[in-house]
Residue, then its C-alpha position, 0 to 999 in steps of 0.5 A: m060361271l061356265m056351264q058344261m054342255e052334256t053330250r045330249d045337248i051337243i047332239i041336239c045342237i048339231a042335229l038342229a044345225i044340220v036340219t036348218t042348213n039342209l032345209i034352207r037348201v032343199l026347200p026351194v028345190v022342192l017348192i019351186r019346180g020350174q024356172i022363176r019367171h016373175r021379173f021382180i023375184r028374179s031381180f031380188l034373188y039376183y041381188v041377195p048374195y051381194i046384199t048379204l056380203s055387203v051387210m056382213t063386210f061393211p061393219s067389219i071394214v069400219e070397226t076393224t081399224m083403230s079409227p073408224l074414219s080410216g076404214l070409212v075413207a078406205f071404203v069410199v076410195g075402194v068403191v071409187a077405184a072399183w067403179r073405175g074398173l080396177g081389179l080386186f087386188p089393186v083395190a085391196a092394195i090401195c085400201c090397205a095402203i090408205v088405212y096404213v097411212m091414215e092410222l100412222t097419221l092419226t096415231n102420231 
């Protein structure tokens, strides 16, 4: 049975989302006045966006395909192609082609 949310509950949820979203963005600006000089913290903050993107993307790569094997193979080939200097579009096209061919091969 689905429960209906009342208007008051919806407003509280929206307000909470607004507060947490703005708190994440405003708090570092308020707490950190100058440039961060600590080498480890600067390095950590530099890599955080890449790690976050990887953590969100990798499970999707493997789970979206009909066979996790095809997603994993496309991922490995995509990493190698990117490492060799290919751009985003060629890497994406190669990965899509690999998944397509592997799905055709594995389902037949």
